C-alpha positions in Angstrom: 87.2 128.8 147.0 88.9 132.0 146.6 91.2 132.8 143.5 94.6 132.2 145.6 93.2 128.7 146.8 92.8 127.7 143.1 96.3 128.7 142.3 97.9 127.1 145.5 96.1 124.2 145.1 97.2 123.6 141.2 100.7 124.6 141.9 100.9 122.1 144.9 99.2 119.3 141.9 101.7 120.0 139.5 105.0 119.8 141.9 103.6 116.5 143.3 102.8 115.0 140.1 101.2 111.8 139.7 102.7 110.2 143.2 99.9 111.2 145.0 97.3 109.7 142.5 98.6 106.0 142.4 95.9 103.3 142.4 96.9 100.4 144.4 98.7 97.5 142.4 95.8 95.0 143.1 92.5 95.5 144.2 89.6 92.7 145.0 87.5 92.0 142.4 84.1 93.2 143.2 80.5 93.5 141.6 77.7 95.8 142.8 75.3 92.8 143.4 77.9 91.3 145.9 77.7 94.4 148.3 76.2 94.2 151.3 72.6 95.9 152.6 74.4 98.5 154.1 76.9 98.8 151.5 77.3 100.3 147.9 79.6 100.2 145.4 81.9 103.0 144.6 82.3 103.1 141.0 85.7 105.3 141.5 87.5 102.9 143.4 85.4 99.8 142.1 85.1 98.6 145.6 82.0 98.3 147.7 82.1 100.9 150.5 79.8 101.5 153.6 76.8 103.5 153.4 76.0 106.3 156.2 74.0 105.6 159.4 70.2 105.0 158.5 70.8 104.2 155.0 71.1 101.2 153.0 71.8 100.2 149.5 69.8 101.5 146.5 68.3 99.3 144.0 71.2 99.8 141.3 73.5 99.4 143.8 75.5 102.4 143.1 74.3 104.5 146.0 72.7 104.7 149.3 69.0 105.6 150.1 67.6 106.6 153.5 66.0 104.0 155.6 62.4 104.3 156.1 61.1 107.4 158.2 63.9 109.3 157.0 64.1 112.0 154.3 67.0 112.4 152.3 69.0 115.3 150.6 70.5 114.0 147.1 73.5 115.9 145.8 75.0 113.6 143.9 77.2 112.0 146.5 76.4 108.1 146.9 76.4 108.9 150.6 73.2 111.1 150.9 72.0 113.0 154.1 69.3 111.7 156.2 67.3 113.3 158.5 64.5 111.4 161.0 60.8 112.4 159.9 58.0 111.9 162.5 55.3 112.3 160.2 54.9 111.1 156.6 57.8 111.2 154.0 57.1 112.4 151.1 57.3 110.3 147.6 60.5 111.6 146.5 62.0 111.1 150.2 63.2 114.8 150.1 60.5 116.2 152.6 58.5 115.4 156.0 54.5 115.6 155.6 52.0 116.1 157.9 49.2 113.9 157.8 45.6 115.6 157.7 43.7 112.6 157.8 42.2 111.2 161.3 44.2 108.0 160.9 47.5 110.0 160.8 49.4 107.4 158.7 48.3 108.6 155.6 47.8 105.1 154.4 45.4 105.5 151.8 42.8 102.8 150.7 41.8 101.0 147.3 41.3 103.3 144.6 42.9 106.2 146.3 46.1 108.3 146.1 47.7 110.2 148.2 47.8 114.0 147.4 51.0 115.9 148.9 51.3 119.7 149.0 54.6 120.8 149.3 53.4 124.3 150.4 51.7 123.5 153.4 53.8 120.1 154.0 50.5 117.9 154.3 49.3 115.1 153.0 45.8 113.5 152.5 44.2 110.6 150.7 42.1 111.4 147.4 39.6 109.2 145.6 40.3 109.2 141.7 37.5 108.9 139.3 37.6 105.7 137.5 39.4 107.2 134.5 42.0 108.7 136.6 43.1 105.9 138.8 46.2 107.0 140.7 46.4 110.0 139.2 46.0 113.4 141.6 43.2 115.5 140.4 44.8 118.7 141.7 48.1 120.0 140.8 51.1 119.0 143.1 53.9 121.3 143.3 57.3 120.1 142.4 60.7 120.9 144.8 63.3 122.9 143.5 66.7 121.5 142.7 68.7 120.4 146.0 71.6 122.5 144.7 69.6 125.3 144.6 68.1 125.2 147.8 71.3 124.3 149.5 73.1 127.4 148.1 70.4 130.1 147.9 67.6 128.6 149.9 65.2 129.4 147.0 64.3 127.8 143.8 66.2 129.8 141.6 70.1 130.4 141.5 72.0 133.4 140.1 73.5 133.2 136.8 77.0 133.7 138.4 76.6 130.8 140.3 74.9 128.4 137.9 77.2 126.2 135.9 76.2 123.1 133.6 72.5 123.4 135.6 74.3 123.1 139.2 74.3 125.9 141.3 77.6 126.6 143.5 78.6 128.8 146.1 81.7 129.8 143.6 82.3 129.0 140.3 86.1 129.9 140.8 87.0 126.9 138.4 86.2 129.1 135.5 89.6 130.9 136.3 91.8 127.9 136.2 94.3 128.5 132.9 94.4 125.8 130.3 93.2 125.1 127.1 89.8 123.5 126.1 88.5 122.2 122.5 87.1 124.8 120.2 83.6 125.0 119.9 83.1 122.1 122.0 79.4 122.5 123.6 80.2 119.5 125.8 83.3 121.1 127.2 81.9 124.3 127.6 78.8 123.2 129.5 80.1 120.2 131.7 83.9 120.8 132.4 83.6 123.5 135.2 80.6 121.8 136.4 82.2 118.6 136.9 84.8 119.7 139.1 82.6 121.8 141.2 79.9 118.9 141.6 83.2 117.0 142.5 84.7 119.3 145.2 81.5 120.8 146.8 79.2 118.1 146.7 81.0 114.9 146.4 79.2 114.1 143.5 80.0 110.6 142.3 78.7 111.5 138.3 80.4 115.0 138.3 83.7 113.3 139.4 83.3 110.5 136.6 82.5 113.1 134.1 85.6 115.1 135.0 87.9 111.9 134.7 86.2 111.7 131.3 86.9 114.7 129.9 90.5 114.1 131.0 90.5 111.3 128.7 89.0 113.4 126.0 91.6 116.0 126.6 94.7 114.4 127.3 96.3 115.3 124.0 96.1 118.8 124.1 98.8 120.8 125.2 98.2 122.4 128.6 94.8 121.1 128.9 92.4 122.7 131.3 90.7 119.4 131.9 93.8 118.0 133.2 94.5 121.0 135.4 91.0 120.9 137.1 91.7 116.9 137.7 95.1 117.7 139.6 93.3 120.5 141.5 90.7 117.8 142.7 93.5 115.5 143.0 95.3 117.7 145.7 92.3 118.3 147.5 92.3 118.0 151.3 90.8 116.0 152.7 91.3 113.6 149.4 87.9 113.3 147.6 86.4 110.1 148.2 84.7 109.4 144.9 87.3 110.9 142.4 88.7 108.4 140.0 92.6 107.4 140.1 93.4 107.8 136.6 97.3 107.7 137.4 98.9 104.9 139.4 102.1 105.7 141.7 105.3 106.7 140.5 107.6 103.9 139.1 107.1 100.8 136.9 103.5 99.1 138.6 104.4 96.1 140.8 103.0 93.1 138.8 101.2 90.5 141.0 104.0 88.4 142.5 103.9 84.7 141.3 101.6 85.1 138.3 102.5 83.1 135.5 100.6 82.3 132.2 100.5 78.8 130.3 100.8 78.8 126.7 97.5 79.4 124.7 95.9 80.4 127.9 93.1 83.1 127.4 94.5 86.0 129.2 92.1 87.2 131.8 91.6 90.8 131.0 88.6 92.8 132.2 87.4 96.7 131.5 85.6 98.6 133.9 83.6 100.7 131.3 81.6 104.0 132.1 79.2 106.0 130.0 79.8 109.4 128.5 77.6 111.3 131.6 80.0 109.2 134.1 77.7 106.5 134.9 79.0 102.9 135.7 78.1 100.5 132.7 79.8 97.7 134.6 82.6 95.1 134.3 83.1 93.7 131.1 85.4 90.7 129.3 87.5 91.8 126.6 86.3 88.9 124.5 83.8 89.6 121.7 86.0 92.4 120.0 84.9 95.4 122.6 88.3 97.0 121.6 88.6 95.8 118.2 87.3 98.3 115.5 87.5 96.0 112.4 84.7 93.9 112.1 85.5 89.9 111.9 84.1 86.6 113.5 84.1 86.4 117.2 86.8 83.0 116.9 89.2 85.3 115.2 88.7 88.3 117.4 88.8 86.2 120.5 92.2 84.7 118.7 93.9 88.1 119.9 93.8 87.2 123.7 95.5 83.8 123.5 98.4 84.1 125.6 101.8 84.0 123.4 99.7 84.8 120.3 101.3 87.9 118.2 98.4 89.3 116.7 97.8 92.3 114.0 94.5 93.6 112.6 94.1 96.2 110.4 90.9 97.4 108.2 89.7 100.8 106.7 86.4 101.8 108.0 84.3 104.9 107.3 83.8 107.8 110.1 79.9 107.4 109.5 80.5 103.8 110.4 82.5 104.6 113.4 79.4 107.2 114.8 76.8 104.8 114.2 78.8 102.1 116.1 79.8 104.6 118.9 77.3 107.4 118.9 78.4 108.7 122.5 81.9 107.5 123.7 82.2 104.8 126.2 85.2 104.8 128.5 87.2 102.0 129.8 90.0 101.1 132.3 91.7 97.9 131.5 92.3 95.5 134.1 94.2 91.8 134.5 92.2 89.7 136.6 94.1 86.8 139.0 93.9 85.1 142.3 95.9 86.1 145.4 97.6 83.6 147.5 94.4 83.5 149.9 92.0 82.4 146.9 90.3 86.0 146.6 89.8 87.3 143.0 92.0 90.2 142.1 92.3 92.7 139.4 95.5 94.5 138.3 95.5 98.0 136.4 97.0 97.6 133.3 99.4 100.6 132.8 98.0 102.6 129.6 100.0 105.1 127.3 98.2 107.6 124.9 100.0 109.1 121.9 98.5 111.9 119.8 100.8 112.5 116.8 98.8 115.3 115.5 99.9 117.4 118.5 103.0 115.6 118.9 102.0 114.6 122.7 102.5 111.6 124.5 100.5 110.9 127.5 102.0 108.0 130.2 99.8 106.1 132.6 96.2 107.7 132.1 94.3 104.8 132.8 91.1 105.6 131.1 90.4 105.8 127.3 87.8 105.6 124.9 87.6 104.4 121.0 85.5 106.9 119.3 84.3 110.2 120.5 81.8 112.1 118.7 80.9 114.6 121.4 83.9 116.8 121.7 83.3 117.5 117.9 80.0 118.9 118.6 79.7 122.8 118.3 76.0 123.8 117.9 74.5 121.7 120.6 75.0 118.8 122.3 72.1 117.0 119.5 73.7 118.8 116.5 75.9 116.2 114.4 79.9 116.5 115.2 82.0 118.1 112.9 84.7 116.3 113.8 85.4 112.5 115.5 88.2 111.3 117.5 88.9 107.8 117.0 91.5 105.3 118.3 93.9 104.6 115.2 96.1 102.1 116.7 95.9 99.9 119.7 98.8 97.9 120.9 98.7 95.7 123.9 102.4 94.7 125.0 103.3 91.8 127.4 107.0 91.7 128.8 108.4 88.0 129.3 109.2 87.2 132.0 106.2 88.6 133.9 107.6 88.2 137.3 110.5 90.4 136.3 110.2 92.3 133.3 112.5 95.1 134.4 111.7 98.8 133.7 109.3 98.2 131.5 105.8 97.3 132.7 104.8 93.6 132.4 101.7 94.6 130.3 101.1 98.1 128.8 98.4 99.4 126.7 99.6 101.6 124.0 97.1 104.0 122.4 97.1 106.3 119.4 94.4 108.8 118.4 93.5 110.8 115.3 90.9 113.2 114.1 88.9 113.0 111.1 86.3 115.3 109.4 82.9 114.2 109.4 81.9 116.4 106.2 84.5 114.7 104.3 82.9 111.1 104.7 86.4 109.4 104.6 87.6 106.0 105.5 90.1 105.8 107.9 92.8 103.1 108.9 92.7 101.3 112.4 94.5 98.8 113.8 94.9 96.5 116.6 97.8 94.3 117.9 99.0 92.1 120.5 102.7 92.0 120.9 105.2 89.9 123.1 108.7 90.7 123.9 111.6 90.2 126.4 115.0 91.7 127.5 116.7 91.3 124.2 120.0 92.5 125.5 121.1 89.2 126.3 119.8 87.5 123.1 121.8 90.3 121.2 125.0 89.8 123.2 125.0 86.2 122.7 124.5 86.6 119.0 127.2 89.1 118.9 129.8 87.2 120.6 129.0 84.2 118.5 129.7 86.3 115.4 132.9 87.4 116.9 134.0 84.3 117.8 133.5 82.6 114.8 134.6 85.8 112.5 137.9 85.0 114.5 138.0 81.3 113.5 137.0 82.1 110.1 139.9 84.9 109.9 142.5 81.8 111.1 140.9 79.3 108.5 141.3 81.9 105.8 145.2 82.6 106.6 145.5 78.7 106.6 143.7 78.5 103.4 145.7 81.2 101.8 148.9 79.9 103.3 148.1 76.7 101.4 146.8 78.0 98.0 150.3 80.0 98.1 152.4 76.9 98.7 150.2 74.9 96.0 150.4 78.0 93.6 154.2 78.4 93.9 153.7 82.1 95.3 156.0 83.1 97.8 155.6 86.9 97.7 152.5 89.0 98.7 150.7 90.4 95.5 147.6 91.4 94.3 146.6 87.6 93.2 147.2 86.7 96.9 144.9 89.4 98.3 141.9 88.4 95.9 142.4 84.7 96.7 142.4 85.7 100.7 139.3 87.9 100.1 137.8 84.9 98.2 138.4 82.2 100.9 137.4 85.3 103.5 133.9 85.3 101.8 133.5 81.8 102.0 134.6 81.5 105.4 132.4 84.5 106.9 129.3 82.9 104.8 129.5 79.9 106.8 130.1 81.9 110.1 127.0 84.0 109.0 124.9 80.7 108.1 125.8 78.8 111.3 124.7 81.8 113.5 121.5 82.2 111.5 120.8 78.5 111.6 121.4 77.9 114.8 119.4 80.8 116.0 116.4 79.7 113.9 116.8 76.0 115.4 117.0 77.7 119.0 113.7 79.8 118.7 111.8 77.0 116.9 112.4 74.5 120.1 112.5 77.3 122.8 109.7 78.8 121.7 107.1 76.0 120.2 108.1 73.9 123.0 106.6 75.6 125.6 103.7 73.5 126.7 102.9 74.8 130.2 104.9 78.0 131.6 105.7 80.5 129.3 109.6 81.8 130.0 110.7 82.8 126.4 109.3 85.1 123.4 110.5 85.7 120.1 112.2 88.8 119.3 109.8 91.6 118.4 108.7 92.2 115.1 110.7 94.6 113.6 113.3 95.1 116.2 116.8 95.1 116.3 117.1 91.3 116.7 115.2 90.6 113.6 116.6 93.6 111.4 120.2 92.0 112.6 119.3 88.4 111.6 117.9 89.3 108.4 121.2 91.4 107.6 123.3 88.4 108.7 121.0 85.8 106.4 121.6 88.5 103.4 125.2 88.8 104.2 125.4 84.7 104.2 124.0 84.6 100.9 125.9 87.3 99.1 129.2 86.0 100.7 128.3 82.3 99.6 127.6 83.6 96.3 130.8 85.0 95.8 132.5 81.8 97.4 130.9 80.0 94.5 131.7 82.6 91.7 135.3 82.0 92.9 134.6 77.9 92.7 133.7 78.2 89.1 136.2 80.1 88.4 138.8 77.9 89.4 137.0 74.7 88.1 136.6 76.0 84.8 140.1 76.9 84.2 141.7 74.1 85.5 144.6 72.5 83.6 143.9 68.8 82.5 146.0 66.5 80.3 145.0 63.0 79.0 148.0 60.5 78.9 147.5 58.1 76.4 149.8 54.9 77.3 149.0 52.9 74.3 151.8 52.1 71.8 152.0 51.3 68.2 151.4 48.0 67.5 154.2 46.2 66.3 154.2 45.2 62.6 153.0 42.0 61.1 153.3 40.1 57.9 151.1 41.4 55.1 149.7 38.2 53.7 150.1 34.6 52.5 152.0 35.5 49.3 155.4 36.1 51.3 156.5 32.8 51.5 155.8 32.2 47.8 158.2 35.1 46.9 160.5 34.0 49.6 160.2 38.0 50.5 158.5 38.8 54.2 156.7 42.2 53.7 156.1 44.4 56.7 153.4 47.3 57.2 154.1 50.6 59.3 153.2 50.7 63.2 149.7 51.2 63.8 149.0 54.3 65.6 147.0 54.3 68.6 143.1 54.8 68.3 141.9 58.2 69.2 138.5 56.8 70.6 139.9 56.0 73.7 140.7 59.6 74.4 137.4 61.1 73.0 135.8 58.6 75.2 137.8 59.8 78.4 137.2 63.1 77.7 133.3 62.9 76.9 132.9 61.1 80.4 135.1 63.9 82.1 132.6 66.4 80.4 129.6 64.9 82.0 131.4 64.2 85.2 131.9 67.7 85.8 128.3 68.9 86.8 127.8 65.5 88.6 125.9 66.4 92.0 124.8 63.7 94.4 122.0 65.8 95.6 119.4 66.1 92.9 118.3 69.6 92.7 114.7 68.5 91.2 114.0 66.1 93.7 115.3 68.7 96.4 112.9 71.3 95.0 109.8 68.8 94.7 110.4 67.2 98.4 110.9 70.9 99.9 107.7 71.8 98.2 105.8 69.0 99.5 106.8 69.5 103.0 106.5 72.8 103.3 103.8 73.8 101.1 101.3 70.6 101.0 102.0 69.3 104.4 102.1 72.7 105.6 105.6 73.0 108.2 106.1 76.4 107.3 102.4 77.3 109.2 104.4 76.7 112.0 106.3 79.9 111.8 103.4 81.7 113.3 104.0 83.9 116.7 101.8 81.5 118.8 102.4 78.5 120.5 100.2 76.1 118.0 101.8 73.8 116.1 98.8 73.8 113.2 100.0 72.9 109.7 97.1 74.0 108.0 95.4 77.5 108.7 92.3 79.0 107.5 88.4 78.8 108.2 87.4 80.6 111.4 90.8 80.8 112.6 92.8 83.5 112.3 96.6 83.0 111.7 99.2 85.0 113.8 102.0 87.0 112.0 104.7 84.9 110.9 108.1 85.1 112.3 111.2 85.5 110.1 113.4 83.5 112.5 110.9 80.6 112.8 110.4 80.6 109.1 114.1 80.7 108.4 114.3 77.9 110.7 112.0 75.5 109.7 112.8 76.3 105.8 116.7 75.5 106.4 115.9 72.6 108.5 113.7 71.0 105.8 116.3 72.0 103.1 119.4 70.7 105.0 117.4 67.2 106.4 116.3 66.6 102.6 120.0 67.4 101.2 121.6 64.8 103.9 119.1 62.2 103.6 119.5 62.3 99.5 123.6 62.2 100.4 122.9 59.3 102.6 120.5 57.2 100.2 123.4 58.1 97.4 126.3 56.7 99.4 124.2 53.6 100.8 122.1 52.9 97.9 122.6 54.4 94.6 126.1 54.3 94.6 126.4 50.6 95.5 123.4 49.4 93.7 122.8 51.6 90.7 126.3 53.5 89.7 129.2 55.3 91.1 130.0 57.4 88.3 133.2 58.7 90.0 135.1 55.3 90.7 133.6 54.1 87.3 135.2 56.7 85.4 139.0 55.5 87.1 137.6 52.1 85.4 137.4 53.6 82.3 140.4 55.1 82.6 142.0 51.9 83.0 140.2 50.2 80.6 141.3 52.9 78.0 144.6 52.9 78.9 144.4 56.5 79.7 145.7 58.5 82.6 144.5 61.8 83.5 146.6 64.8 85.3 144.7 67.9 86.2 146.4 70.5 87.9 144.1 72.7 90.3 146.7 75.0 91.1 150.1 75.5 89.4 151.9 73.1 91.5 149.1 71.4 93.1 146.3 68.8 91.4 145.3 65.0 91.1 146.7 62.3 89.0 143.9 59.7 88.0 146.7 56.3 87.1 144.7 54.7 84.0 147.7 53.0 82.5 146.2 49.4 81.8 148.2 46.3 83.4 147.4 44.4 80.3 149.9 46.8 77.9 147.3 47.6 75.4 143.5 48.8 75.1 143.2 48.6 71.5 142.1 44.9 71.6 138.6 43.0 70.4 136.1 42.5 72.5 137.0 39.0 73.2 140.5 39.9 74.5 138.9 42.6 76.7 136.8 39.9 78.5 139.6 37.8 78.8 141.7 40.7 80.4 139.1 41.7 82.8 138.4 37.9 84.1 142.3 37.7 84.5 141.4 40.7 86.6 139.0 39.3 88.5 141.0 35.8 89.3 143.8 37.8 90.6 145.8 36.5 87.5 147.5 39.6 86.5 149.3 42.7 88.1 146.9 45.4 90.1 146.2 48.5 88.5 147.9 50.9 91.0 150.8 53.2 90.5 153.1 51.2 92.4 153.5 47.5 92.3 151.1 45.3 94.3 149.2 48.4 94.9 145.7 49.0 93.6 145.6 52.6 94.5 145.1 54.7 91.4 144.0 58.6 92.8 146.6 60.5 94.1 147.1 64.1 95.3 150.0 65.6 93.3 152.3 68.2 94.9 154.8 69.4 92.2 158.1 71.0 92.7 159.0 74.0 91.1 161.4 72.9 88.6 158.6 70.2 87.3 156.3 73.2 87.1 158.5 75.2 85.0 158.9 72.2 82.8 155.1 71.7 82.3 154.6 75.4 81.6 157.3 75.5 78.9 155.8 72.6 77.0 152.6 74.7 77.0 153.6 78.0 76.2 153.1 77.5 72.7 149.5 76.2 73.1 149.2 79.2 75.3 150.4 81.7 72.8 148.4 79.9 70.3 145.4 80.5 71.9 146.2 83.9 72.8 146.3 84.6 68.9 142.9 82.7 68.0 143.1 83.8 64.9 145.5 82.2 62.4 146.1 79.1 60.0 144.1 76.5 60.8 146.5 73.5 59.5 149.3 75.2 61.6 147.2 75.4 64.6 146.3 71.8 64.5 149.9 71.1 64.0 151.0 73.0 66.7 148.3 71.1 68.7 149.2 67.9 67.7 153.2 68.6 68.7 152.2 70.4 72.2 150.0 67.1 72.9 152.7 64.8 72.0 155.5 66.6 74.1 153.1 66.8 77.1 152.2 63.2 76.6 155.8 62.1 76.4 157.2 64.3 79.5 154.4 63.1 81.9 154.8 59.5 80.9 158.6 59.7 81.5 157.7 61.6 84.6 155.3 58.8 86.1 157.8 56.2 85.1 160.6 57.9 87.2 162.6 58.3 84.1 163.4 61.9 84.5 166.2 61.7 87.4 165.9 65.7 88.1 162.2 65.4 88.3 161.5 62.2 90.3 158.9 61.6 92.9 157.7 59.9 95.7 154.5 58.2 96.9 153.3 58.4 100.3 150.4 58.5 102.8 148.8 61.8 103.7 148.6 62.4 107.6 145.0 62.6 108.7 145.5 66.2 110.2 146.9 67.3 106.7 144.0 65.6 105.1 141.2 67.6 107.5 143.3 70.9 107.2 143.9 70.5 103.4 147.2 71.8 103.8 150.5 69.9 103.3 153.3 70.3 106.2 156.0 69.5 103.9 156.3 71.6 100.7 158.3 69.3 97.9 161.3 70.9 97.0 163.9 68.0 95.4 160.9 65.6 94.6 157.4 65.9 93.6 155.0 64.0 96.2 152.0 61.7 95.1 149.4 61.2 98.2 147.7 58.0 97.9 143.9 58.5 98.1 142.6 55.2 99.3 138.5 56.4 98.7 139.7 57.2 95.1 137.1 60.6 95.1 139.6 63.2 95.9 139.8 64.8 92.4 136.3 65.9 93.0 137.5 68.7 94.2 137.5 70.1 90.8 133.9 68.9 90.4 130.5 69.6 91.8 130.7 66.2 93.1 133.1 67.4 95.6 131.5 70.6 96.6 128.0 69.4 97.3 127.9 71.0 100.9 128.8 74.3 99.4 126.1 74.1 96.7 123.5 72.8 98.8 124.2 75.9 101.3 124.2 78.2 98.6 120.6 76.7 97.5 119.6 76.9 101.1 120.3 80.8 101.5 119.0 81.3 98.2 115.6 79.8 98.7 115.5 81.4 102.1 116.4 85.0 100.9 113.8 84.6 98.2 111.2 83.5 100.5 112.2 86.4 103.2 111.6 88.6 100.8 108.2 87.7 99.1 106.5 85.3 102.1 106.2 82.8 98.8 107.4 79.1 98.9 106.5 78.5 95.3 107.7 81.6 93.9 111.7 80.8 95.9 111.4 77.2 94.2 110.9 78.3 90.8 113.3 81.1 91.2 116.0 78.7 92.9 115.3 76.0 90.0 116.0 79.1 87.4 119.0 79.8 89.1 120.4 76.3 89.3 119.6 75.6 85.7 121.4 78.9 84.7 124.6 78.3 86.6 124.2 74.9 85.0 124.6 76.3 81.6 127.2 78.2 82.2 129.2 75.7 83.6 128.6 73.3 80.8 129.5 75.7 78.1 132.7 77.1 79.7 134.1 73.8 81.3 133.5 72.3 77.6 135.4 75.2 76.0 138.2 74.6 78.8 138.4 71.0 78.3 138.6 71.0 74.8 141.4 73.6 74.9 143.4 71.8 77.2 143.0 68.3 76.1 143.1 69.1 72.6 139.9 67.4 71.9 137.8 69.3 69.5 134.6 70.6 70.7 132.6 68.5 67.9 133.8 65.4 69.7 132.5 66.7 73.3 128.7 65.3 73.2 
């Protein structure tokens, strides 16, 4: 081959790229033992191929040998050259000999051996002595190498034509441009000879050796091995024994109709080759062949269960790598399947290699290795290597659905190689992973649409809530307070939006992924991918916004205006004693003032009621820990199709999915919360105690009403005026009064005649609001000063209390014509929207509450859903950051206790300042 021919062939290979080098999509799965007698197993195409005429399969099955009576010239090609022999074929089948014995067939008898003279091309029988049985007594000449004899006709080869121990007619391969690893004896010795042996002699071992060197040098820029391979691939006619390392252009076509069942073992196979190019054979991937990290067989084999996302990493010393792999073993990965005719086929899995140290990425080289200690040998092939190339990361990717994966191959092997110095005797980090993915564009689009639609609805709800607050607060202009309220309402509604999206996403994937008991059609979003990152961001935003909503709730509930209306009147004067008739005078005592204990009792009960919840936080945490940690529901969040509640032993759990984990935790937490609410309403309130309604009863018995203003012109009224007139009575009188009510022998407790409705929503007119502000102004000024004469303060507080009691009493008795009110039922839509369609102008409006619990809006009791979602998000955020259920439970409980302490202390202070009940009386 001339220099010009080399350059033209190299340019043709570069221009055509990989299009002419592609392997078939699938090939029949064949083994050397399956080939017929007149076939050999071609380790390049991995198929049985016919031998030439007068040839049959060799004992190894990897080459052909000549039939009896034929001599053979073997230049390394599996298909040898056979020539008929009219005499006797030599032992090595390379020469035809003439027998010197009279019989002419040179069939030696017992105790004899055939002596061959390659000088005279004769053979004769020689009788061996007893101590040299079977060993010729005279020296036998050996034949020269076939390549030497073919090229020169002699037993020597000129140095200019000798490469790698093989003689060639031309060694122009040495002039092909390209780089080779420096100080590598392996490349210097065998690179050029592998190309020449493949081109000139169709030497199968040389072709395989060239393919191995391409895999070893693929990461080098301008690699000579790659140039030589491209030169061989462009040869015309095509070389029959050159392995096809590159598939055809475009995404390899996946076998049609091939699907997998969940937890099915992936049928992956390896075609393995030794460093010298010999076929090792077909191997199954099980047993950790591709995994450098040591582990048990069952743990290693878990990686190949279909649908199981697997990740394994470890630190291993360079010496351990060299001990395990003294020479590199080369592999090609295939997927075994059956075609429509029932024939076993194998599909080559596309491979991509990345070399971060050189910044090179090589696509679609089918052959790869795990550890290379040959390239780093500088002195001789027997010397220890100075450096070692190793597979630092192996990622096996599966794209779902495999029938239509798109531009990305359905299956792909991604490799990353690094180099380590042997002299340092350092430890290197290696990893092995199996990942599953699917087209995430549709999933991302669906999530985005959900967020946008719900956000628009949240904005509309926020506008409605802001308008309602503005009407209830008497704010008719846009100001800073209105904007702050708008932001507070918006944060709560957006928190609900993100929570609904994330909760729906978690439940969807929990059902859609884990319920695939047969054919797999959906996979979880990729670990660390866009969807997972957005999902975590949504959860974090939901928690932050919900926390802002909770802070706003606390600010509102801890700053309410609450007034206690004492309906008790001074007792009528009575005669002072039995001496009056004697003196003829009747003595009267001053009217007795109402007892203060009734107001103190109502104030204390309200103080205890403020933090009452229908869901017990402690019980919620203990039950969640029991189900998630002890029962093991959280263990179902693994990226596989198994529903194991417990992990451990010899079974390696795959990675957890944050989406599945969130879905499980939120489902358990919300389920337990709703169960507690159901039990509270159906059993606890009926059979144990109903604290909210009992408070209303207490107000009636105490003859004390409660007037609460949540906003400036909006609040709640609990009518506690006793139908018996007085509450400061003896125990016997109290019992009689209750018996009369039970037997319906007195009026009903309701505000209106013949009505038992005691709880109302209150919408006040501007005139009433101004009058209330005017009465409480001295108390407000007193609280702002905080310092002053204590006696004066108490006097002022008593005066304000008396004036407020008088004002509200007259207002509720319709005694103020310019501040009257009406009582009406609230429309169902008004209750749903929490929005009053008609704003009171002339008369205030009291809306009936038949259930009697509407005033729970100023208590934890009426905000249970908000608190439940906040606790859920708090628990999930902590678990998402720590992956620890117990830690999440402990921190959630701590936050709950801190909030309870803050609420108790601040609400106690606010209750004291608004009801004028000293804190020392609030237990």
